[in-house]
C-alpha positions in Angstrom: -81.4 -124.8 -86.5 -80.1 -121.9 -84.6 -82.1 -120.5 -81.7 -83.8 -117.2 -82.5 -83.2 -115.3 -79.3 -85.8 -112.7 -78.5 -85.4 -112.2 -74.8 -82.7 -109.5 -74.6 -84.5 -107.7 -71.7 -83.8 -110.9 -69.6 -80.1 -110.9 -70.6 -77.8 -110.5 -73.5 -74.8 -112.5 -74.8 -71.5 -111.0 -73.9 -69.9 -109.5 -77.0 -66.6 -111.1 -78.1 -64.8 -107.8 -77.6 -66.1 -107.7 -74.0 -64.9 -111.3 -73.3 -61.5 -110.6 -74.8 -61.1 -107.5 -72.6 -62.0 -109.5 -69.5 -59.7 -112.6 -70.0 -56.4 -111.0 -68.9 -57.9 -110.0 -65.6 -58.8 -113.7 -64.9 -55.2 -114.8 -65.6 -52.0 -112.7 -65.6 -53.6 -109.4 -64.5 -55.3 -110.9 -61.4 -54.2 -108.3 -58.8 -56.6 -107.0 -56.1 -57.4 -103.4 -57.1 -57.1 -102.3 -53.4 -53.5 -103.5 -53.2 -50.6 -101.1 -53.4 -48.1 -103.2 -55.3 -47.7 -103.1 -59.1 -50.3 -105.7 -60.2 -52.8 -104.2 -57.8 -52.1 -100.7 -59.1 -52.6 -102.0 -62.7 -56.0 -103.5 -61.7 -56.9 -100.2 -60.0 -56.1 -98.3 -63.2 -58.3 -100.6 -65.3 -61.2 -100.2 -62.8 -61.0 -96.4 -63.0 -60.9 -96.5 -66.8 -64.1 -98.7 -66.7 -65.6 -96.2 -64.3 -65.0 -93.4 -66.9 -66.5 -95.5 -69.7 -69.7 -96.2 -67.8 -69.9 -92.6 -66.7 -69.6 -91.4 -70.3 -72.5 -93.6 -71.4 -74.9 -91.7 -69.1 -73.4 -88.2 -69.0 -72.0 -88.6 -65.5 -68.7 -87.9 -63.8 -66.5 -90.9 -63.1 -66.5 -90.2 -59.3 -70.4 -90.5 -59.4 -70.3 -94.2 -60.5 -70.2 -96.9 -57.8 -69.9 -100.5 -58.9 -72.3 -103.2 -57.5 -73.0 -106.8 -58.1 -75.9 -105.9 -60.5 -79.0 -103.9 -60.9 -80.8 -105.5 -58.0 -78.1 -104.6 -55.6 -78.0 -101.1 -57.1 -81.7 -100.7 -56.5 -81.4 -101.9 -52.9 -78.4 -99.7 -52.3 -80.4 -96.7 -53.5 -83.5 -97.4 -51.4 -81.9 -98.6 -48.2 -79.0 -96.2 -48.5 -81.3 -93.1 -48.7 -83.4 -94.5 -45.9 -80.3 -94.9 -43.7 -79.2 -91.4 -44.4 -82.5 -89.5 -44.6 -85.1 -91.8 -42.9 -85.4 -89.5 -39.9 -86.4 -86.6 -42.1 -89.6 -88.3 -43.4 -91.5 -91.5 -43.5 -93.0 -91.4 -47.0 -91.8 -92.9 -50.3 -93.4 -92.7 -53.7 -93.0 -95.4 -56.3 -95.3 -97.3 -58.8 -96.9 -100.7 -59.0 -95.1 -101.6 -62.2 -91.6 -101.4 -60.8 -89.2 -104.3 -60.8 -89.4 -106.4 -57.7 -85.9 -105.1 -56.8 -87.8 -101.9 -55.9 -91.2 -103.4 -54.8 -89.8 -105.9 -52.3 -87.5 -103.4 -50.5 -90.5 -101.0 -50.2 -92.5 -103.8 -48.7 -89.8 -104.4 -46.2 -89.8 -100.7 -45.3 -93.5 -100.7 -44.8 -92.9 -103.4 -42.1 -90.5 -100.9 -40.4 -93.1 -98.2 -40.3 -92.5 -96.3 -43.5 -95.5 -95.3 -45.7 -95.2 -96.1 -49.4 -97.5 -94.8 -52.1 -97.8 -97.1 -55.1 -99.0 -95.3 -58.2 -100.7 -97.1 -61.1 -99.9 -96.2 -64.7 -102.5 -95.5 -67.3 -103.7 -98.2 -69.6 -100.8 -97.7 -71.9 -98.3 -98.2 -69.1 -97.4 -94.6 -68.7 -97.2 -92.7 -65.4 -99.2 -89.5 -65.0 -97.0 -86.7 -63.8 -100.0 -85.1 -62.1 -100.3 -88.3 -59.9 -96.8 -87.7 -58.7 -97.6 -84.1 -57.7 -100.8 -85.2 -55.9 -98.9 -88.0 -54.0 -96.2 -85.7 -52.5 -96.5 -85.0 -48.8 -94.6 -82.9 -46.4 -92.8 -86.0 -45.2 -91.9 -87.4 -48.7 -88.2 -87.9 -48.8 -87.7 -90.4 -51.7 -89.3 -91.0 -55.2 -88.3 -94.1 -57.2 -89.7 -94.4 -60.7 -88.2 -96.8 -63.3 -87.0 -95.1 -66.6 -88.2 -97.9 -68.9 -90.5 -100.7 -67.8 -88.9 -104.1 -68.2 -92.0 -105.9 -69.4 -93.9 -103.5 -71.7 -91.0 -101.1 -72.6 -92.7 -97.8 -71.9 -90.5 -94.8 -71.4 -91.6 -92.8 -68.3 -91.5 -89.0 -68.1 -88.4 -89.0 -65.8 -87.3 -85.5 -66.8 -90.6 -84.0 -65.8 -90.6 -85.9 -62.5 -87.0 -84.9 -61.9 -88.0 -81.2 -62.0 -90.8 -81.8 -59.5 -88.5 -83.7 -57.1 -85.9 -81.0 -57.3 -88.4 -78.3 -56.6 -89.6 -80.1 -53.5 -86.1 -81.1 -52.3 -86.9 -84.9 -52.6 -84.2 -87.4 -53.6 -85.1 -89.0 -56.9 -84.0 -92.5 -58.0 -84.6 -94.2 -61.3 -84.0 -97.8 -62.3 -82.5 -97.4 -65.7 -81.5 -101.0 -66.2 -83.7 -101.4 -69.3 -83.0 -98.0 -70.9 -79.2 -97.5 -70.7 -77.6 -98.6 -73.9 -80.9 -98.8 -75.7 -81.9 -95.1 -75.8 -79.9 -92.0 -75.1 -79.6 -91.4 -71.3 -78.2 -88.3 -69.7 -78.4 -88.0 -66.0 -78.1 -84.2 -66.1 -81.0 -83.9 -68.5 -83.1 -86.4 -66.5 -82.4 -84.6 -63.2 -82.1 -87.8 -61.2 -80.0 -88.1 -58.0 -79.6 -91.9 -58.2 -79.7 -94.3 -61.2 -79.3 -98.1 -61.3 -77.4 -99.8 -64.2 -76.6 -103.4 -65.1 -73.9 -104.8 -67.4 -75.6 -107.9 -68.7 -78.4 -106.0 -70.3 -75.9 -104.2 -72.7 -73.8 -107.3 -73.8 -71.6 -107.2 -70.8 -71.0 -109.9 -68.1 -73.5 -110.9 -65.4 -72.8 -110.1 -61.8 -71.8 -106.5 -62.2 -73.8 -103.3 -62.1 -73.5 -99.8 -60.9 -75.3 -97.1 -59.0 -74.9 -93.5 -60.2 -74.9 -91.2 -57.1 -75.0 -87.5 -58.0 -72.4 -85.5 -56.2 -73.6 -84.2 -52.8 -76.5 -86.7 -52.7 -77.0 -88.0 -49.1 -76.8 -91.8 -49.0 -75.2 -94.2 -46.6 -73.8 -97.7 -47.2 -76.3 -100.5 -46.6 -73.7 -103.3 -46.3 -70.4 -103.1 -44.4 -67.0 -104.7 -44.4 -64.4 -102.6 -46.1 -63.6 -99.2 -47.6 -63.9 -100.1 -51.3 -65.8 -97.8 -53.7 -65.0 -94.8 -51.6 -66.6 -96.4 -48.5 -70.0 -96.6 -50.3 -69.9 -100.3 -51.3 -67.5 -102.6 -49.5 -66.1 -105.8 -50.9 -63.2 -106.8 -53.2 -63.7 -105.3 -56.6 -64.9 -107.6 -59.3 -62.1 -106.4 -61.7 -62.9 -108.7 -64.7 -66.6 -107.8 -64.4 -65.9 -104.1 -64.0 -63.6 -104.1 -67.0 -66.1 -106.0 -69.1 -68.8 -103.5 -68.0 -66.7 -100.6 -69.1 -66.0 -102.2 -72.5 -69.7 -103.0 -73.0 -70.6 -99.4 -72.1 -68.1 -98.0 -74.6 -69.5 -100.2 -77.4 -73.1 -99.3 -76.5 -72.3 -95.6 -76.7 -70.6 -96.1 -80.1 -73.3 -98.3 -81.6 -76.4 -96.7 -80.1 -77.6 -94.6 -83.2 -77.3 -97.5 -85.6 -78.7 -100.1 -83.3 -81.8 -97.9 -82.5 -82.6 -97.4 -86.2 -82.2 -101.1 -87.2 -83.9 -102.6 -84.2 -86.8 -100.2 -84.3 -87.4 -101.3 -87.9 -87.4 -105.0 -86.9 -89.6 -104.3 -83.9 -92.2 -102.4 -86.0 -92.3 -105.2 -88.6 -92.9 -107.7 -85.8 -95.7 -105.6 -84.2 -97.4 -104.9 -87.5 -97.1 -108.6 -88.6 -98.5 -110.0 -85.4 -101.4 -107.6 -85.1 -102.4 -108.1 -88.7 -102.2 -111.9 -88.8 -103.4 -113.0 -85.3 -107.0 -112.0 -84.3 -107.9 -111.1 -80.7 -104.4 -109.8 -80.0 -103.4 -106.5 -78.4 -100.1 -104.7 -78.1 -99.3 -103.8 -74.5 -97.8 -100.5 -73.7 -97.7 -97.2 -75.7 -96.8 -97.7 -79.4 -94.6 -94.6 -79.6 -93.2 -94.0 -76.1 -91.4 -97.3 -75.9 -87.8 -98.5 -76.3 -86.8 -99.7 -79.7 -86.5 -103.4 -78.9 -89.7 -104.2 -77.0 -92.9 -105.8 -78.3 -95.3 -107.1 -75.7 -98.6 -108.7 -76.7 -101.6 -110.4 -75.1 -103.2 -113.2 -77.0 -106.8 -113.9 -75.9 -107.9 -117.5 -75.2 -104.4 -118.8 -74.8 -101.9 -119.1 -71.9 -98.5 -117.3 -72.1 -96.7 -120.3 -70.7 -98.0 -122.6 -73.4 -97.0 -120.1 -76.1 -93.5 -120.1 -74.7 -93.1 -123.8 -74.6 -94.3 -124.2 -78.2 -92.1 -121.4 -79.4 -89.2 -123.1 -77.7 -90.0 -126.3 -79.7 -89.6 -124.1 -82.8 -86.2 -122.7 -81.5 -87.6 -119.3 -80.6 -86.8 -117.9 -77.1 -89.1 -115.3 -75.7 -90.6 -114.4 -72.4 -94.0 -114.0 -70.7 -92.7 -111.2 -68.5 -89.8 -110.4 -66.1 -87.1 -113.0 -66.0 -87.1 -112.7 -62.2 -90.7 -114.0 -62.0 -90.4 -116.8 -64.6 -91.2 -119.4 -62.1 -94.5 -117.8 -61.1 -97.9 -118.9 -62.6 -99.5 -115.6 -61.8 -100.0 -113.0 -64.6 -97.7 -110.0 -64.9 -98.1 -107.5 -62.0 -97.2 -104.8 -64.6 -100.2 -105.7 -66.9 -102.5 -105.9 -64.0 -101.4 -102.5 -62.8 -102.2 -101.1 -66.2 -105.8 -102.4 -65.8 -105.6 -105.3 -68.2 -108.0 -108.0 -67.1 -106.5 -111.1 -65.4 -107.6 -113.5 -68.2 -106.0 -111.3 -70.9 -102.8 -110.6 -69.0 -102.5 -114.4 -68.5 -101.9 -114.8 -72.3 -99.0 -112.3 -72.5 -95.8 -112.7 -74.5 -92.8 -110.4 -74.6 -90.3 -110.2 -77.5 -87.2 -108.1 -76.9 -84.8 -107.8 -79.9 -81.1 -107.4 -80.0 -78.0 -106.9 -82.0 -77.8 -110.3 -83.6 -81.5 -110.5 -84.7 -82.1 -110.3 -88.5 -85.1 -109.7 -90.7 -85.1 -113.4 -91.4 -85.6 -114.0 -87.7 -88.7 -111.8 -87.7 -90.1 -113.5 -90.9 -89.7 -116.9 -89.2 -91.5 -115.8 -86.1 -94.3 -114.3 -88.2 -94.6 -117.6 -90.0 -94.6 -119.8 -86.9 -96.5 -117.8 -84.3 -99.9 -117.6 -86.0 -100.0 -121.4 -86.4 -99.1 -121.9 -82.7 -101.8 -119.5 -81.5 -104.3 -121.1 -83.8 -103.4 -124.6 -82.5 -103.5 -123.6 -78.8 -106.9 -121.9 -79.3 -108.3 -125.0 -80.9 -107.0 -127.1 -77.9 -108.4 -124.7 -75.3 -111.4 -125.5 -73.2 -112.7 -122.0 -74.3 -113.4 -121.2 -78.0 -114.0 -118.1 -79.9 -117.5 -117.5 -81.3 -117.9 -115.1 -84.2 -114.4 -113.9 -85.1 -115.7 -112.3 -88.3 -112.5 -112.5 -90.2 -110.2 -111.9 -87.3 -110.9 -108.3 -86.4 -108.5 -107.5 -83.5 -110.9 -104.9 -82.2 -113.8 -107.3 -81.8 -114.3 -108.7 -78.3 -115.6 -112.1 -79.2 -117.7 -114.5 -77.1 -116.4 -117.2 -74.8 -118.1 -120.6 -75.0 -117.0 -123.0 -72.3 -117.1 -126.7 -73.1 -117.5 -129.2 -70.3 
């Protein structure tokens, strides 16, 4: 039986067209894009074409795209690059507690260096309150970093409104758009961001390649050193096969976006409705409307997320209990805890993220298998549910601990 892959926010399979585009640059077109001879110039031409393709996907200019090794490096480049260029102008940064660790960990490092970081909490639906941003701004605030779409619960943050505030105050504004680009329309001009992080392997491109959008005239210094590549912003020999694959993936994402959004939203809604109606003591995490089309995140009371994942895997269903970057952790999602979800409920979370290859038959199979798995795990649990009363999802239930 095939694997039903429902973890597209962790990574996506590279499309055949992307792979075919990359292969020549691993063989006959192997030139270093910084070399001046013919095969080097050919590689340079392909890199610049990919830069244009990525820029088109987000409404940017090609010269505003700087290639990196991925989204994590792009996030670090944005944070540390702005600090290097503007750190003397202020000591205060604003972000949220539901950011990816590629933002949280750099901010923690900066706190050790004497910078002051304000971590805002979202509301219970995973949405940031714009008024909280306004209240948090200080005279020495020089950087705001808020993710566009949360990687775990899929909520879409009010980036356009925050961008207006940042611009009015003269504060540099960065957004991690790794989970939004290619899934919903993204226009850097409309959003009003100065910096935006991107990653190829989230949009059916190769791993190991990403980009940072840097708006023209935005002050940012390099944070690694060693060469003059990427207009002296990001040194290192260009990953030509990866860059070309990223460009092709961006072109396909732009072409397929309307159709993909409609089809995947339908499948996601069928999955959400089916799970909430068939499995008692279950809640959807994140706002139902303000979320990307492919994300469905649930908490199942009285079970552990890890056990759910293992039993789903035995049924050839691949899902996630949160961020792929924290898959080795036994702690519940920091995102769900930031939303105010109790520890014991957050511990039983499960994230399904759909993609191009998923079908209605896949969803039907999940809806057939998952209720039986949850029922079995609850029966095996040292805690049992008293008084389900027909499986009303809104009822709290009573825990009875057996010893």
